[in-house]
C-alpha positions as CSV (number, residue, x, y, z in Angstrom):
1,X,3.0,53.2,100.7
2,X,5.1,50.5,100.5
3,X,9.2,51.0,100.8
4,X,10.2,51.4,97.9
5,X,7.2,52.1,95.8
6,X,6.3,55.3,93.6
7,X,4.1,57.3,92.7
8,X,3.1,56.5,89.3
9,X,6.6,57.2,87.3
10,X,8.0,53.4,86.8
11,X,11.2,52.7,89.3
12,X,14.5,51.9,88.5
13,X,14.9,48.5,90.0
14,X,19.1,48.9,90.6
15,X,18.0,51.6,92.8
16,X,16.0,50.3,95.3
17,X,17.3,47.8,98.0
18,X,16.1,44.3,98.2
19,X,14.8,45.1,101.7
20,X,14.3,48.4,104.0
21,X,17.2,49.3,105.6
22,X,17.7,50.8,109.0
23,X,16.7,53.9,109.4
24,X,19.8,56.4,108.7
25,X,21.5,54.0,106.8
26,X,21.8,54.5,102.8
27,X,22.2,51.7,101.2
28,X,25.5,51.5,98.5
29,X,25.4,49.5,95.8
30,X,28.5,49.8,94.2
31,X,30.7,49.5,97.6
32,X,28.5,47.4,100.2
33,X,30.1,46.6,103.7
34,X,31.7,42.7,103.5
35,X,31.4,41.2,107.1
36,X,30.3,37.8,104.9
37,X,34.0,36.1,105.6
38,X,33.7,36.7,109.3
39,X,29.8,35.9,109.4
40,X,30.3,32.6,107.3
41,X,33.0,31.7,109.5
42,X,31.4,32.1,112.7
43,X,28.1,30.3,111.1
44,X,30.0,27.1,110.1
45,X,31.9,26.9,113.5
46,X,28.4,27.6,115.6
47,X,26.4,24.7,112.9
48,X,29.4,22.6,113.1
49,X,29.2,22.7,116.9
50,X,25.0,22.2,116.7
51,X,25.4,19.4,114.0
52,X,28.1,17.1,116.1
53,X,25.4,17.9,119.1
54,X,22.3,16.8,117.2
55,X,23.8,13.6,115.5
56,X,24.9,12.5,119.3
57,X,21.7,13.7,120.3
58,X,19.8,11.8,117.3
59,X,22.7,8.8,117.8
60,X,22.0,8.0,121.4
61,X,18.1,8.3,121.1
62,X,17.4,6.3,118.0
63,X,20.6,3.1,118.9
64,X,21.3,3.3,122.1
65,X,17.3,4.1,124.2
66,X,15.8,3.5,121.1
67,X,13.4,5.5,121.6
68,X,12.4,8.8,119.4
69,X,10.9,11.2,121.4
70,X,8.8,14.8,120.2
71,X,11.4,16.6,121.2
72,X,14.4,14.8,119.3
73,X,12.3,15.8,116.4
74,X,11.6,19.4,117.4
75,X,15.8,19.6,117.5
76,X,16.2,18.3,114.4
77,X,13.6,21.1,113.4
78,X,15.7,24.1,115.0
79,X,18.5,22.5,113.9
80,X,17.2,23.0,110.0
81,X,16.1,26.3,110.7
82,X,19.4,27.3,112.2
83,X,21.0,26.0,109.1
84,X,18.7,28.5,106.9
85,X,18.8,30.9,108.6
86,X,22.9,30.8,108.6
87,X,22.6,31.0,104.5
88,X,20.3,34.1,104.6
89,X,22.4,35.7,106.7
90,X,25.2,35.1,104.3
91,X,23.9,37.4,101.9
92,X,23.0,40.6,103.3
93,X,19.6,42.2,101.5
94,X,20.1,46.2,102.4
95,X,22.6,46.2,99.9
96,X,21.5,44.6,96.9
97,X,19.3,45.6,94.6
98,X,16.2,44.1,93.9
99,X,16.6,43.8,89.9
100,X,19.9,41.3,90.8
101,X,16.9,39.4,92.5
102,X,14.5,39.3,89.5
103,X,17.4,39.3,86.9
104,X,18.5,36.0,86.6
105,X,22.4,35.8,86.1
């Protein structure tokens, strides 16, 4: 049976977490742990450093050596995936009810 699935009766989606919590953790929708500020600061610092490194690499390879290689495109792809991961990590999912992601506003 899927996580959060019930047998027959309709579920109250305001009481089902958007992602399953780790074993032994009970989701708290009223007062969730909030590490968002520290998480955003950490990811901002790391992304700033990686953005500068990727920009220097691309500038050097594109304008100085005039040869972009496959590794450069993978560096850009890796940076984009790190950016996406950081955005996703800014929002924890185990303390967010499913209903909030289904109902806009």
